[in-house]
Phi, psi and omega in degrees: 000153178265141176289131178285130184297326178053058184295337178279338179086357183226025181283150174274353180276133177258310185218165176210159174224134181247132173237180181304316185232025180206164169223129172255134184232127175254129178266167184307322183284355174107344180291138179246133178243136176255119176250131183234167173306316183293323184274322187242349180096144183300316182300315180294318180295317179296323177293319178298322177300316180297314180296320179298315180294325178288331182079025182208132172093354184293314180298317179296315179299317179299310184293331183265335189237326185231017187322302185259013182267022179280154178274323186212141175246126180246148178235000000 
């Protein structure tokens, strides 16, 4: 997984992994969520990829737009 830049300094996101049709996101407490085209929609996943690479806004987008649209929760 790639370390999230966290340019704002207060994100709950620690790391992310990007695939062709998914984004895996690890939060500070260690939980990893898998978001896919099928679970969250292609438009949302592509936006999450952009935010992850920028290192800003991913946690907010997840909490406001795709919170429960994950395919799998890993601990």
